N, C-alpha and C positions, 0 to 999 in steps of 0.2 A: 459482427458487423460494426463498422466504424462510420460515423457521419462527421464530416469536417468541411470547413470552408476552404476550398482549393480551386480558385478560379484558373481557367486555362488547362485543366487536366482533361484527358480523353478516356473513353471507355477502353479497358484493357491495359491502361498504363500502370506501370509498377511504381510504387512509392516506398521509400525506405522509412523505417521508424527509428529515430534517434532518441537516445536517452534523455537529453535536454539540450537547451541552447549552449550550455557551457561544456557539456560532455557529448561529443559527436559519436559515441559508440553506437553501432547499429544493432538494435535488438531484434529486428525482424523486418519483414516486408509485407505489403498489402497490395491488392490489385483493385483498380477502379472498376466497379461493375454497373454503376448507374448514377443518376442524379435525382435529388428531391428538392425542387425549387432552386434555391441558391447554394444548396449544400451538395457535396460529393459523397457517394456511398462507396465504401471499400470493404473488401473481404480479406481477412488475414490469410497469409500463406504459411502460417505456423501457429503454434499454441499461443493462447492469449494470456497465459500465466506471467505475472510480473510486469504487465503494462500499467501505466498510470496516466493521469491527466497532464502530467508534466512532460510527457513524451512529445516529440516533434515529428510531424509528417513532412517528408521531403520528396516531392515529385521528381522522378528521374527523367521524364520526357520520353521514356522508351517503353514499348509494349513488352509483354512476356515473351522472352526468347530463350532458346536452348542452343547449346553447342553440340554439333554432330560431326562425327569423323568415322571413317571406315573401321577404326579400331574399337568402336563401341560395340561391335559384334561380340557377343559373349558377356555383355555387361548387364548389371541389375541397376535400374534407374528409378529414382523416386519422382514424386509429382512436381518437384522443382527443377527437374532435369539434371540433378546431381547423380553421378555414378556412386552407388553405395556398395558395390561388390562385383565379383565375377562369378559366372557360372562354370567357366572352364578352369578355375583355380590358377590362372596364369598371373604373372606379375602385372600390376597395373600398367595398361598400355598408354603410350604417349599420345596425347591429343593435340600435338603441335600442328598448327595449320587448320584447326577445326573451323567449320563454317558456323556462323551465327544465323539461325533461322527463326522466324516468327512462328510460334507454336500453333496459333489459330489461323492457319492458312486458308486460302479459298480453293474450291475445286478447279481442276484444269478445264480450259475451254474445250469445246467439242473438237476443234481443229487440231488439238494436241493429243487426241485419242485415236485409237484404232479399233475396228470391230473385233469382237471376241470370236475367234475362229479356231483356236487350238484347245484341246481338252487338257484337263489337269487331273492326273492320277493321284488320288488320295490314299490308295492302298486299302480302302474300306470297300468291300464288295457291294454292299447295298447302295452306296453312293455312286461308285464308278459304273456299276451295271445299270442302275435304274434312275439315278439322279445325277448323271454325269455333269461335272462342273467344267468351266472353261477358265483359262488364264485371264485374270482381270475381272472375274465375276464377283458379286457380293451376295453371300448366302447368310440366311438367318438360321440359327439352331434354336427352335422353340421348345420349351419343356418346363414342367413343374419341377419343384425341388425334388432331388433324389432320383431323377431319371437318367443320369449319366451324361450330363452336358460336358463337364470337365473331362471325363474319361474319353468321350468321343473326340474332344479337342486334342487330348494327348495322343490318341491313335493317329489322327491326321498329321500332327507334328512329327511323329516317329516314322510314319510310312509314306508320306507324300514326298515329292521331289521339288525342291525350291532352293534358291541360293541363300536367302535370308528369311528367318522367321522372327516376326515381331509380335510379342504377346502383351496385351494390356489387361491387367487385373484391376477392375474398378469396383471399389466398395466391398471387396472380399474380406473375410475374417483374417486376422493376422495369422492364426494357426494354419489356415488353408494356403496362405501365401508361402509360409515357411515350408509346408509339406510339398508344395508345387516346385519351389526352388530346389529342394533336395532331390526331387524326381528328375528335374531338368539337368542337374549336375551329373546324374548318372547316364544321361543320354549321350550317345556318340556324336550328336549334332550340337552339343552345348556351345561350341565356339561359333555357331551360325545363328544363335538365338539372342535376341535382345528382349529383356523383360522389364516392363514398366508397371509400377504398382502404386495404388493409393488405397490404403485399407479403410474400412468402414468408419474408423474413428477420426479420419482426416476431415478437414472442412469441405463444404460442398464445392467451393471453387477449385480446390486441389483435385477432387475427384473428376471434375470437368476437365481440368488441365491434363490429367493423366491420359485420358482418351485422345486428346489433341496431340500430346507429345508422341504417343505410340504411332499415330497416323503420320505425323511429320517425319519421324524416323523412317517409316516405311517409304514415304515419298523420296527421302534423301537417297536411299539405296536404289529405288527404281530409276532415279535419274542417272545413276551410275551404270545403268544397263542391266540391273539385277531383276530376277523374278522373285517377288517378295510374297510371303504368306503372312497376312495380318489377322490376329485373333483379338477380339475385344470381349471380355467376360466381366460384367455383362452390360449391354447397351441399356437395359432396364434401369440399372443403378445409375448410369450416366444420366438418363432422363429424370430420375428422381433427384439427382443433384441439381440439375437445371431447374426443376420445380422448386426446390428449397431456396435456390438463389433468387428466383423470380418472386416468390412469395415474401421473402425477407425484404425485398425492395418495394413491397406494397402492391404488386401486380395482382389483379383479381383472377381467381380460378375460373376456367372456362369449361373444359371437358374432363369430367371425372376428377376434379380437383387439380388438374394440370393447367397452368396459364397458357395463353396463346403463344407466348414466346418459345415455349418448349418445342412446339410443332414447327416453328420457324427455324430453330437451331438444329433439329435432328437431320434434315437433309443436307445441311451445310457440312456435317461430319461424314454422313453416309455416302455422299456423292464424291468424296475425295479419292477413293480407290478406283481402279480401272486398268485397262490396257492402254499404254501410252506409246509414243513414238520411240522411246528408248527401252524402258522395261515395263513391268506390270506389277500391280498389287491385287492379289486375290484375297478377299476379306471374308472372314467368318465372324458373325456377331451372335452371341448367345442372348436369348430373350427369355426372361422368367415369366411363366404363366401362373397366375394365382389360382385359377379355376378353369379346368378343361371344358366345362359345360357352358361357361359364359364368355362373352367377348371381352377382350382386353384392349383398352384404348391405345396403349403404347405398342402392344403387339400388332394391332391392326394397322397403325401408322407405319411401323417399321416394315411390315409385310408389303405394304403398298409401294415402298421406296426401293426395296432390294430386288435382286434378280432371281430370287428363289428362296425356298424355305425348307428346312428339314425339321419335321415334327417328331418329337420323342414322346412315346405313349407311356403313361403311368401303368396301364394294364399290362403291357408287354414287359416293362421293367419288373413288375410284381411277379411275373412268371419266370423271371431269370433269362429273358430273351434280350441279349445285348449284342450289338447296340440296339436300343429299343426304338428303332426308326419305324414309324407308321408310314409305309410307302404310299398308301392311298391318300393321305393328307399332305404329302410332301410333293414338291415340284421343283424342277430346275428350268428356268425360263430360257436358257441357252442350249438346252438338250439337243434340239434339232440342228443347231449350228455346229456342234462339235462331235456328232456321231454320224456313222455311215448308215445306209438303209438296212443292212442286215442287223446291226446293233439295235436300231429302232424297232424292227420287227420282233426281235426276241424280247425286248422290254415291254412291248405292247401285249404280247402273248402272256408274259409273266403277270402283268397287271390284270388281264382278263381272267386268268386262273384265280388270282387273289380275290377278285370280286365274286366269282362263282363260289369259292369256298366260304366266303363270308355270308352270302345269301343262303347257302344250303346248310350252314352250321346248326340252325335251329331244328331243321328236320333230322339231322344226325343226332342231336341231343335227345330228341323225342323218340328216336327209334323208327322214324317214318321214312327214312331214306332207303330206297330200293335200287340196287345195282341193275343196270341193263335198261332202265327206263329212259335215261338220257345219256348218250355217249359223251357229251361235252362235260357233264357233271362228273361222270366216272373218270374222265381224263384228268380233271382238276384235282380230285381227291387222290388219285393214284400218284400224283406228283407232290402232294403236300409235304411229305417228309424231306424230299430233296430241296424243295423251295425254302423250307424253314432252315435247313442246313446251310443254304446259300446266304440267307439273310443274317444268320448268327455268326459271330466272329470274336475270337478272344483278343485281348489287348495286345499280345505280342505276336499275333499272326498277321503277316503281310501278304497281300495278293496283288501281283502286278496286273496291268490292264489286260494283257493277252490271256493270262490264266483266269481272270475274272470273266471274260467273255466265254471262255471254254466251259466254265462251271455254269454260267447262265444258260448256255445252250443245253448242257446236260440236264439241267433242272426242268426244262420245259419241252425238250425234244420228244 
C-alpha cells in the first residue's frame, strides 16, 4: 500500500513509479484504490522490492486497460493483461489493431440482453439431464476443498460446445496453475482457450484485476458474435482480495469480517455475463465452502445473485462418486425455460426416486425394509443402480444431449 499526495487522481487510475526526478526509468506501476483525507491510496501492480522514498509517482490519467484482439485465443495472460505464453505452442500472434478496453467494465443494460431460451450441452449427464443450463446463464459450483471443482470445470471445457473458452484462475497455487496449463496444452481445444491467472502470491489488486480481465475478454468475443464459456476459479478468492483491499484502506468489517464494499462489488462482476443481442457469455463460478454444516457469507451472497448452483458433496467424493454433484441441493433457475415437457417429467421422476431412496436408507441399514409393502419404494430401490450409473461419469467420457436423455429415460422408466 502506498499513500501519497496526488491531487486530481481518480479511483482506478494507473500511476507509474519512476526511479527519481533525474532518472525517468519506470520501476513499476500502481493503481489508485481510494483516498484518506488529502492523501491518495495506491496498490502496487508488481513486487515492492527495490522501491525507495526517492521514487516518483507519476499519474497517467488513464484507468487500468487491456489490449484485446481475436488472436489472443490460445494465449496465457497475467493480471496486468500481458501475454505470457501460448497454450497452442503457436508462434506469438500479431496483435496489430488490438482494441484497448477498460478492464473494470459495467454490466450491459437490460435492453442489450435477450431472454435465455436455448440450452447449453455441457457433456456432463448429471448437469444436462437434471440441471440443464442455458446459453447466457450464470452458475455457481459450490464445494469444499477436494470435492473435484477443478475436475468438473475441466470436464465442461472438454465436453461442452462453445466458440471461445475464457478461464480465470484467481488466487490459485503456482503449482496448480502450472499443472492446469499443461493439461490445457494437451486439449484439442487449446487454440480456443484464453487463460488469465493471478497466483496467491500476487497483490490483492492484481487478483481482483484478473477476474475483471477474464470477464472483459469474454465480453470482447461475445461482441464478435461468439458464444463464450467463462470460468472463474474461484470467486471466493476474488471476494477475499476485495476484502483485503477494503481493510487496507481502513474500511470497517461488516458481515463475518467482510466490509460492505465487497457485497457492492460482487454483483458488478457477476452481472456482466448473459445472453446479448450479438453473442452470449455462459459463466461458471467456483465457490469455496469452508464448512458444509454452516452458512457461508460469500456463498450465500453469490447464490442469491447467480442463476443456479451446482453443489458438490464431500460425502459423495469420499465414496468415489464423481462428479460429486448433490442433485437434491443443486438447481438451475432456467431449467423450465430450456427443456421440453417430456424432459421435465423425466427429471421430476428422477428427483422423486432420489428423495424416496434417501428417506428409506435408514430402514434399509437397520434391516427393517420389507419389499411389497410400498410399490413406490420398491420402484425407487429397483432403479438405484441405474440412477447411480447415470450420475457417475469419468473425466474422458462425453455424453451428448440426446444420449443423455435416453439414459435418463432408461434409469427411471
